[in-house]
C-alpha positions as CSV (number, residue, x, y, z in Angstrom):
1,M,-12.8,-60.3,-1.2
2,P,-11.3,-61.8,2.1
3,I,-10.8,-59.4,4.9
4,T,-7.2,-60.5,5.8
5,L,-6.2,-57.4,7.9
6,F,-9.3,-56.8,10.0
7,Q,-8.3,-57.8,13.6
8,E,-11.0,-58.5,16.3
9,F,-10.4,-57.3,19.7
10,K,-8.5,-59.9,21.8
11,Q,-10.0,-58.5,25.1
12,S,-13.5,-58.0,26.3
13,I,-15.0,-54.7,25.2
14,S,-18.6,-55.3,26.2
15,G,-18.5,-52.4,28.7
16,I,-17.6,-50.0,26.1
17,H,-20.2,-48.1,24.4
18,L,-20.0,-47.4,20.8
19,P,-19.8,-43.7,19.7
20,E,-22.8,-42.3,18.1
21,K,-20.9,-40.5,15.5
22,F,-17.6,-41.2,13.6
23,T,-14.5,-39.2,14.9
24,F,-14.0,-35.8,13.5
25,P,-10.5,-36.4,12.1
26,F,-9.0,-32.9,12.6
27,Y,-9.7,-32.5,16.3
28,Y,-10.7,-35.2,18.7
29,E,-10.3,-37.1,21.8
30,P,-9.6,-40.7,21.1
31,H,-12.6,-43.1,21.8
32,P,-11.6,-46.1,24.2
33,L,-11.8,-48.5,21.4
34,S,-9.3,-46.4,19.5
35,I,-7.1,-46.3,22.6
36,I,-7.1,-50.2,22.9
37,A,-6.3,-50.6,19.1
38,V,-3.5,-48.1,19.4
39,A,-2.1,-49.9,22.5
40,A,-2.1,-53.0,20.4
41,L,-0.4,-51.4,17.5
42,Q,2.3,-49.8,19.8
43,H,3.0,-53.2,21.4
44,Y,3.4,-54.7,17.8
45,L,5.8,-52.0,16.8
46,E,8.0,-52.3,20.1
47,S,8.3,-56.2,19.5
48,Q,7.7,-57.0,15.8
49,T,10.4,-58.7,13.5
50,D,8.5,-58.2,10.3
51,F,10.5,-55.1,9.0
52,E,13.5,-52.9,10.0
53,H,13.1,-49.2,10.1
54,N,15.1,-46.5,12.1
55,F,12.6,-44.6,14.0
56,G,15.2,-42.7,16.0
57,L,14.4,-44.5,19.3
58,N,17.4,-46.6,19.4
59,T,20.8,-44.6,19.0
60,Q,22.7,-47.7,18.1
61,Q,20.6,-48.5,15.1
62,E,22.0,-47.6,11.7
63,G,20.2,-45.7,9.0
64,L,18.6,-42.3,8.9
65,P,16.3,-41.8,11.8
66,I,12.7,-41.1,10.5
67,G,9.5,-41.0,12.7
68,K,6.3,-42.0,11.4
69,M,2.5,-41.3,11.7
70,F,0.3,-44.4,12.3
71,G,-3.4,-44.8,12.3
72,V,-6.1,-47.0,13.5
73,L,-9.6,-47.5,12.3
74,I,-12.4,-49.2,14.5
75,A,-14.7,-50.9,12.1
76,Q,-17.8,-53.2,12.2
77,D,-18.1,-56.1,9.7
78,A,-21.3,-57.3,8.1
79,S,-22.0,-59.7,10.9
80,G,-21.8,-56.9,13.5
81,N,-18.2,-58.0,14.7
82,L,-16.0,-55.2,15.9
83,G,-12.4,-54.9,15.1
84,Y,-9.5,-52.5,13.8
85,L,-7.3,-51.9,11.0
86,W,-3.9,-50.6,11.1
87,A,-2.0,-48.1,8.5
88,F,1.0,-46.0,8.3
89,S,1.9,-42.7,6.5
90,G,3.7,-42.7,3.4
91,K,6.3,-45.5,3.1
92,L,7.7,-47.7,6.1
93,A,11.0,-49.7,5.6
94,E,11.1,-48.3,1.9
95,S,7.9,-50.2,1.1
96,N,4.1,-49.3,0.6
97,Q,3.1,-52.7,1.9
98,L,3.9,-54.5,4.9
99,P,2.2,-57.3,6.8
100,N,-0.6,-56.5,9.2
101,F,-1.0,-52.9,7.7
102,V,-3.6,-51.9,5.1
103,P,-2.1,-51.2,1.7
104,T,-1.7,-48.0,0.0
105,V,-4.5,-46.8,-2.2
106,Y,-2.4,-46.7,-5.2
107,D,0.8,-48.6,-5.2
108,M,3.3,-46.6,-7.4
109,L,6.1,-49.1,-6.4
110,A,4.4,-52.1,-7.9
111,H,7.0,-53.8,-10.0
112,D,4.5,-54.6,-12.8
113,G,2.5,-51.3,-12.5
114,Y,2.0,-48.6,-15.2
115,F,4.0,-46.0,-13.1
116,K,7.1,-48.5,-12.6
117,K,7.0,-49.1,-16.3
118,E,6.9,-45.5,-17.3
119,E,9.3,-44.6,-14.8
120,L,11.8,-46.8,-16.4
121,T,11.2,-45.2,-19.8
122,I,12.0,-41.8,-18.0
123,N,15.1,-43.2,-16.4
124,E,16.3,-44.5,-19.8
125,L,15.8,-40.9,-21.0
126,N,17.7,-39.6,-18.0
127,R,20.6,-42.0,-18.8
128,A,20.6,-41.0,-22.5
129,I,20.8,-37.3,-21.4
130,E,23.6,-38.2,-18.9
131,T,25.5,-40.1,-21.6
132,I,25.5,-37.1,-23.8
133,E,26.5,-34.6,-21.3
134,Q,29.4,-36.8,-20.3
135,D,30.6,-37.4,-23.9
136,T,34.0,-36.1,-24.3
137,E,33.2,-34.7,-27.9
138,Y,30.2,-32.8,-26.4
139,L,32.5,-31.4,-23.7
140,T,35.2,-30.5,-26.1
141,S,32.7,-28.6,-28.4
142,I,31.7,-26.6,-25.4
143,E,35.3,-25.8,-24.5
144,N,36.1,-25.0,-28.2
145,L,33.2,-22.7,-28.6
146,Q,34.0,-20.7,-25.2
147,N,37.7,-20.5,-26.5
148,T,36.6,-19.3,-29.8
149,I,34.4,-16.7,-28.3
150,Q,37.3,-15.5,-25.9
151,Q,39.8,-15.6,-28.6
152,A,37.6,-13.5,-31.2
153,E,36.9,-10.9,-28.3
154,K,40.4,-10.6,-27.3
155,E,41.9,-10.2,-31.0
156,L,39.0,-7.9,-32.1
157,A,39.6,-5.6,-29.0
158,E,43.2,-5.5,-29.9
159,Q,42.6,-4.5,-33.5
160,K,40.2,-1.7,-32.3
161,Q,42.9,-0.5,-30.0
162,N,45.4,-0.6,-32.9
163,I,43.0,1.6,-34.9
164,K,42.5,4.0,-32.1
165,T,46.3,4.2,-31.5
166,G,47.1,4.5,-35.2
167,K,44.4,7.0,-35.5
168,K,46.2,9.4,-33.0
169,I,49.7,8.9,-34.6
170,R,48.3,9.7,-38.1
171,A,46.7,12.9,-36.9
172,A,50.0,14.0,-35.6
173,Q,51.6,13.0,-38.8
174,R,49.0,14.9,-41.0
175,K,50.2,18.0,-39.3
176,L,53.7,17.6,-40.4
177,A,52.9,16.3,-43.8
178,T,54.2,18.4,-46.6
179,T,53.1,16.6,-49.9
180,E,49.9,15.0,-51.3
181,Q,51.5,11.7,-51.4
182,E,52.3,11.7,-47.6
183,L,48.5,12.4,-46.8
184,E,47.3,9.8,-49.3
185,A,49.6,7.1,-47.6
186,L,48.2,8.0,-44.3
187,N,44.6,7.8,-45.5
188,K,45.4,4.5,-47.1
189,A,46.8,3.2,-43.8
190,S,43.5,4.1,-42.2
191,Q,41.4,2.4,-44.7
192,E,43.6,-0.8,-44.4
193,E,43.2,-1.1,-40.7
194,G,39.5,-0.6,-41.0
195,I,39.3,-3.3,-43.8
196,L,41.4,-5.8,-41.5
197,L,38.9,-5.1,-38.7
198,K,36.1,-6.0,-41.0
199,K,37.8,-9.1,-42.2
200,M,38.7,-10.3,-38.8
201,T,35.1,-9.7,-37.6
202,Q,33.9,-12.1,-40.5
203,Y,36.5,-14.6,-39.8
204,W,35.6,-15.0,-36.2
205,Q,31.8,-14.7,-36.9
206,Y,32.4,-17.7,-39.4
207,K,34.6,-19.5,-36.5
208,T,32.0,-18.9,-33.9
209,E,29.1,-20.2,-36.1
210,E,31.3,-23.3,-36.9
211,A,31.9,-24.1,-33.1
212,S,28.2,-23.4,-32.5
213,K,27.1,-25.8,-35.2
214,N,29.3,-28.5,-33.7
215,L,27.9,-27.9,-30.2
216,A,24.3,-27.8,-31.6
217,V,24.6,-31.4,-32.8
218,F,24.7,-32.4,-29.1
219,T,22.5,-29.5,-27.5
220,I,19.5,-30.2,-29.9
221,K,19.6,-33.9,-29.0
222,I,19.8,-33.0,-25.3
223,H,16.9,-30.6,-25.9
224,Q,14.6,-33.3,-27.6
225,L,15.3,-35.7,-25.0
226,K,14.4,-33.3,-22.2
227,E,11.3,-32.4,-24.0
228,S,10.4,-36.1,-24.4
229,R,11.1,-36.4,-20.8
230,K,9.0,-33.6,-19.7
231,E,6.1,-34.8,-21.9
232,K,6.3,-38.4,-20.5
233,S,6.6,-36.9,-16.9
234,A,3.6,-34.7,-17.2
235,S,1.5,-37.6,-18.9
236,L,2.7,-40.0,-16.2
237,Q,1.6,-37.5,-13.4
238,Q,-1.8,-36.7,-15.0
239,K,-2.4,-40.5,-15.3
240,L,-1.4,-41.0,-11.7
241,F,-3.9,-38.2,-10.6
242,E,-6.5,-39.9,-12.6
243,E,-6.0,-43.5,-11.4
244,Y,-5.3,-42.6,-7.8
245,A,-8.8,-42.7,-6.7
246,F,-10.7,-43.1,-3.4
247,I,-13.8,-44.9,-2.7
248,N,-16.7,-43.9,-0.1
249,Q,-19.5,-46.0,1.4
250,F,-21.5,-45.6,-1.7
251,G,-19.0,-47.2,-3.8
252,T,-18.3,-43.9,-5.6
253,L,-14.6,-43.4,-6.7
254,K,-13.1,-39.9,-6.9
255,S,-9.6,-39.1,-8.1
256,L,-6.9,-37.0,-6.7
257,G,-7.1,-34.8,-9.7
258,S,-10.8,-34.1,-9.4
259,I,-10.6,-34.0,-5.6
260,F,-8.0,-31.1,-5.8
261,Q,-9.2,-29.7,-9.2
262,G,-5.7,-29.8,-10.4
263,N,-2.4,-30.9,-9.0
264,P,-2.7,-31.9,-5.3
265,P,0.0,-31.2,-2.8
266,A,2.9,-33.7,-2.7
267,G,2.2,-36.7,-0.6
268,A,-1.6,-36.3,-0.9
269,G,-3.4,-39.8,-0.1
270,E,-0.5,-41.3,1.4
271,C,-1.6,-40.6,4.9
272,A,-3.0,-43.3,7.3
273,A,-6.6,-41.9,7.4
274,P,-7.5,-42.2,3.6
275,K,-5.7,-45.5,3.4
276,L,-7.7,-47.0,6.4
277,L,-11.1,-45.8,5.1
278,H,-10.3,-47.0,1.4
279,Y,-9.7,-50.4,2.7
280,A,-12.8,-50.3,5.0
281,F,-15.0,-49.3,2.2
282,Q,-13.5,-51.9,-0.3
283,H,-14.4,-54.5,2.2
284,Q,-17.8,-53.5,3.3
285,L,-16.6,-52.5,6.8
286,K,-18.5,-49.7,8.7
287,P,-16.2,-47.2,10.2
288,I,-16.9,-46.5,13.9
289,A,-13.9,-44.3,15.1
290,M,-10.4,-43.5,14.3
291,A,-7.3,-42.2,15.9
292,E,-3.5,-41.3,14.6
293,F,-0.3,-41.0,16.7
294,W,3.3,-40.3,16.1
295,W,6.0,-42.9,16.6
296,G,9.7,-42.2,16.9
297,Q,11.9,-39.1,16.6
298,S,10.3,-35.7,15.7
299,P,11.2,-34.3,12.3
300,K,13.5,-31.0,12.6
301,S,10.9,-28.9,11.4
302,E,7.7,-29.9,13.1
303,V,6.8,-30.9,16.7
304,R,6.0,-34.5,17.0
305,K,6.1,-36.4,20.2
306,H,6.6,-40.1,20.5
307,R,3.2,-41.9,21.2
308,Q,1.3,-38.5,21.0
309,Y,-2.1,-38.6,19.4
310,Y,-2.5,-36.1,16.4
311,P,-5.2,-35.1,14.1
312,A,-5.3,-35.6,10.2
313,C,-3.5,-33.0,8.4
314,T,-5.8,-30.3,6.9
315,G,-4.0,-29.6,3.4
316,K,-3.6,-32.9,2.2
317,C,-6.3,-35.0,3.9
318,Q,-9.4,-32.6,4.5
319,P,-10.3,-32.6,0.7
320,I,-9.9,-36.3,0.4
321,L,-11.8,-37.1,3.6
322,A,-14.8,-34.8,2.8
323,H,-15.4,-37.3,-0.2
324,M,-14.6,-40.4,1.8
325,L,-16.9,-39.5,4.8
326,E,-19.8,-38.4,2.5
327,G,-23.0,-39.7,4.1
328,I,-21.5,-40.8,7.4
329,P,-22.4,-38.8,10.5
330,V,-19.3,-37.3,12.1
331,E,-18.8,-35.5,15.3
332,D,-19.4,-31.8,15.2
333,N,-16.5,-29.6,14.1
334,P,-15.4,-28.0,17.4
335,F,-14.2,-24.9,15.2
336,T,-17.6,-23.9,14.5
337,I,-18.5,-23.9,18.2
338,N,-18.2,-20.8,20.3
339,H,-16.5,-22.1,23.4
340,A,-16.2,-18.5,24.9
341,E,-19.8,-17.5,24.7
342,S,-20.3,-17.4,28.5
343,K,-17.0,-16.0,29.4
344,V,-16.5,-12.4,30.3
345,L,-14.2,-9.8,28.7
346,E,-12.8,-7.9,31.6
347,I,-11.6,-4.1,31.1
348,V,-8.5,-3.8,33.0
349,Y,-7.9,-0.1,32.1
350,E,-9.3,2.5,29.9
351,D,-9.5,6.3,29.2
352,E,-10.7,8.5,26.3
353,F,-8.0,7.1,23.9
354,I,-7.3,3.5,24.9
355,A,-8.4,0.4,26.8
356,L,-6.9,-2.9,27.9
357,V,-8.9,-5.9,28.3
358,N,-8.2,-9.2,29.8
359,K,-9.1,-11.8,27.0
360,P,-10.4,-15.1,28.4
361,T,-9.2,-18.3,26.8
362,E,-10.9,-19.7,23.9
363,L,-12.3,-16.3,22.7
364,L,-11.1,-15.0,19.4
365,S,-9.2,-11.8,19.0
366,V,-11.1,-11.0,15.7
367,P,-14.1,-12.5,14.0
368,G,-13.3,-16.0,12.5
369,K,-15.0,-17.8,9.3
370,K,-17.1,-19.9,11.6
371,V,-17.3,-17.9,14.8
372,T,-18.0,-14.2,14.9
373,D,-17.9,-13.8,18.7
374,S,-14.5,-11.9,19.4
375,V,-12.7,-9.2,21.4
376,Y,-13.4,-6.9,18.2
377,T,-17.1,-7.6,18.1
378,R,-17.5,-7.2,21.9
379,V,-15.3,-4.1,22.2
380,K,-17.3,-2.7,19.2
381,L,-20.5,-3.0,21.1
382,L,-18.8,-1.4,24.2
383,Y,-17.4,1.7,22.2
384,P,-20.0,2.0,19.4
385,A,-18.5,5.5,18.5
386,A,-15.0,4.4,18.4
387,T,-13.2,4.5,14.8
388,G,-10.5,2.4,13.2
389,P,-9.6,-1.3,13.7
390,L,-9.8,-1.2,17.6
391,V,-7.8,-4.3,18.1
392,V,-4.0,-3.3,17.9
393,H,-2.6,-6.9,18.3
394,R,-3.8,-10.4,18.8
395,L,-3.5,-13.3,20.9
396,D,-4.1,-17.0,19.8
397,M,-7.7,-18.2,20.7
398,S,-6.5,-20.3,23.4
399,T,-4.3,-17.8,25.0
400,S,-5.6,-15.4,27.7
401,G,-4.4,-12.3,28.8
402,L,-4.0,-8.5,28.1
403,L,-4.9,-6.9,24.5
404,L,-4.5,-3.3,23.7
405,I,-7.5,-1.5,22.2
406,A,-7.2,1.6,20.2
407,K,-10.5,4.0,20.3
408,S,-9.8,5.9,17.3
409,S,-7.7,5.4,14.0
410,S,-5.0,7.8,14.9
411,V,-4.4,6.0,18.2
412,H,-4.4,2.8,16.5
413,K,-1.7,4.1,14.1
414,K,0.5,5.4,16.9
415,L,0.3,2.1,19.0
416,Q,0.9,-0.1,15.7
417,S,4.2,2.0,15.2
418,Q,5.3,1.1,18.6
419,F,4.9,-2.6,17.7
420,I,6.6,-2.3,14.4
421,K,9.5,-0.3,16.1
422,R,9.5,-3.3,18.8
423,Q,9.0,-0.7,21.4
424,I,6.3,-2.5,23.1
425,K,7.4,-5.0,25.7
426,K,5.2,-8.0,26.7
427,Q,5.6,-10.7,29.1
428,Y,3.7,-14.1,29.3
429,I,3.4,-16.6,32.0
430,A,3.2,-20.3,31.0
431,L,3.1,-23.6,32.9
432,L,5.3,-26.1,30.9
433,D,4.4,-29.9,30.9
434,G,7.8,-31.1,32.3
435,L,10.8,-30.0,34.1
436,I,13.4,-27.4,32.7
437,T,16.7,-27.7,34.2
438,E,18.4,-24.5,33.1
439,E,17.2,-21.1,34.8
440,H,16.9,-18.7,31.7
441,G,18.1,-18.4,28.2
442,R,17.1,-17.3,24.6
443,I,15.4,-19.3,21.9
444,E,16.0,-18.3,18.4
445,L,14.0,-20.5,15.8
446,P,12.7,-19.1,12.7
447,L,9.0,-19.8,11.9
448,R,6.8,-20.2,8.8
449,A,3.1,-21.6,8.4
450,D,2.8,-25.3,7.8
451,F,0.7,-24.7,4.6
452,H,-0.2,-28.2,4.4
453,N,-1.4,-28.3,7.9
454,L,-2.6,-25.0,9.1
455,P,-2.7,-23.2,11.8
456,N,0.3,-25.2,12.6
457,Q,3.8,-23.6,12.3
458,L,7.2,-25.0,11.2
459,V,10.8,-24.3,12.2
460,C,12.3,-23.3,9.0
461,F,15.8,-21.9,8.5
462,T,15.5,-21.4,4.8
463,F,12.1,-19.6,4.4
464,G,11.1,-18.8,8.0
465,K,10.7,-15.5,9.5
466,S,13.1,-14.5,12.4
467,A,11.7,-15.4,15.8
468,Q,13.4,-14.9,19.3
469,T,12.2,-15.5,22.9
470,D,13.9,-14.9,26.2
471,W,12.7,-16.9,29.1
472,E,13.3,-17.5,32.8
473,V,12.1,-20.2,35.1
474,L,9.8,-18.9,38.0
475,S,9.3,-22.1,39.9
476,R,9.2,-25.8,39.7
477,T,6.8,-28.5,40.9
478,E,7.3,-32.4,40.4
479,H,6.0,-32.7,37.0
480,H,5.8,-29.1,35.8
481,T,7.6,-25.7,35.2
482,L,6.2,-22.2,35.7
483,I,8.0,-20.0,33.3
484,R,8.0,-16.3,32.1
485,F,8.5,-15.6,28.4
486,Y,9.7,-12.2,27.1
487,P,9.1,-12.4,23.3
488,I,11.3,-10.3,21.3
489,T,9.4,-10.8,18.0
490,G,5.7,-11.7,17.7
491,R,5.3,-14.4,15.2
492,T,2.3,-16.8,15.2
493,H,2.4,-19.6,17.8
494,Q,6.0,-18.4,18.6
495,L,6.0,-19.1,22.3
496,R,4.1,-22.5,21.8
497,V,6.5,-23.6,19.1
498,H,9.6,-22.4,20.9
499,A,8.6,-24.4,24.1
500,A,7.6,-27.6,22.4
501,H,10.2,-27.9,19.8
502,P,13.2,-30.2,20.4
503,S,15.7,-27.3,19.5
504,G,13.6,-25.1,21.9
505,L,12.8,-25.9,25.4
506,N,11.5,-29.4,24.1
507,T,8.6,-29.1,26.6
508,P,5.2,-28.1,25.5
509,I,2.9,-25.8,27.3
510,V,0.4,-27.7,29.4
511,G,-2.8,-28.0,27.3
512,D,-1.4,-27.1,24.0
513,D,-3.4,-29.2,21.7
514,L,-1.3,-28.6,18.5
515,Y,2.2,-29.0,20.0
516,G,1.6,-30.9,23.1
517,T,-1.3,-32.7,25.0
518,R,-4.8,-31.4,25.4
519,A,-6.0,-30.4,28.8
520,N,-8.7,-28.1,30.4
521,R,-7.0,-25.1,28.7
522,L,-3.9,-23.8,27.3
523,H,-1.8,-22.6,30.2
524,L,-0.4,-19.5,28.5
525,H,-1.2,-16.0,29.7
526,A,-0.1,-12.6,28.4
527,E,0.3,-11.2,31.9
528,S,2.0,-7.7,31.3
529,I,2.4,-5.1,28.6
530,T,4.6,-2.0,28.5
531,F,4.0,0.7,26.1
532,Q,4.2,4.5,25.7
533,H,0.6,6.3,25.9
534,P,-0.3,7.6,22.3
535,F,-1.1,11.1,23.6
536,T,0.3,11.6,27.3
537,K,3.8,10.0,26.3
538,E,3.8,8.3,29.7
539,T,5.2,5.1,29.7
540,M,2.9,2.5,31.2
541,T,2.9,-0.9,32.6
542,I,-0.3,-2.9,32.9
543,S,-0.3,-6.3,34.4
544,V,-2.9,-9.0,35.1
545,A,-2.4,-12.2,36.8
546,A,-2.9,-15.5,35.3
547,N,-5.6,-17.8,36.4
548,F,-4.6,-21.4,36.1
């Protein structure tokens, strides 16, 4: 099979050492070879005429602006030659296949493919359902049934009211009756009204059943068509999950269905990383390094910066890449390394009830799955006699600053109550990677977890939780803005997303490796906290200066 998409480096790379291990896809610094390959791809995107797609970079361009994730894979062929492959995530210019890019693993858009053929059958069923639902006889039968039911309810209600009224009149007449014949006539009138109600009920029951039968001729057919569509859709989806398979270096194929043990998340397998590795293994190329970047306008919910490097997504790619990278030495997972082992947890204030600590950056607030060292574990050693959860609130691992510690369960409960009632006030200092022209403001962007790419958060006005942040500028330099945040709510990554999102400040915090650009640290510090002491009732404000 010819390797038509493998591009050798056009410049000398003799002074660049190959990495000892393959890139850890979910957190990495791009290798110099990856940077060169990315530069070549970005130059191509700026100058190409092979396809038309609105990335949102040109305000004059027609069409819905959609940014895209692209990826490069550095690889080595059987002769030892180094080169690279390009890929895009999802579809580009409404196509799965474009010149210079590796193809999708399973092309559902292929005109002669099983998916397209079955899709035509499903579309025929959709058209058949639509034809019936627009049929004038069907619409008339619906209207006839509705009118019959309404008329029946109306006439039966009127007759019941006639019986009720007649009963009252006859009761008065019975008191005035002087002969048996008069009483019998009144009783007969009552019986006749009851018989009439019974006959009317039978009549309208017959008319309703007749109208229902006329409608059922159509509804039964619609139900049969929908059941057939449901079965064919389920069968098509199952076949897709079985045939959509990924190969690894050993030639082992594994399907989407088996990888995810059931229904995979939407879009699984369509990302750049699986496409690149699948093509490489198909053509006996040895993966050396990889990198992915965003090109174009950011989505409304996520934070994506043009040209910015990003890791592979965890929800959709992690299970697939675990199979594809089997047997390949990969860089260490940085999330299994304790980067705060040598850092000191400073006690800023304490008494017999509470303590305030200055958490260093990269120290967890509570133990994680891979790293147990945390504020909680260290405080537990400091106060072995303390009871209760100890840590009253949390900070992101990368955020430094003040944390409240409760030395008993009762104290913890009282402090938690203040947080719930939003009586505790916090201030954060952040250095932003850019210039903010305004002096102050409020950001209101609801947040929810990005379940396909945890721990990232999304802006979501439908399902997100309310999140508000007040802010003010403290100072500016040529390229940065020092800012103070006053969070009103306390959502996960609230300040980081509110700073970086285009609808927020559109300027990420320096060192934000999720929503901005990695640096020596995340320049976000919880500098001040104001609360009521749980026993003395004194209002306390504790501050500690940022160290960045």
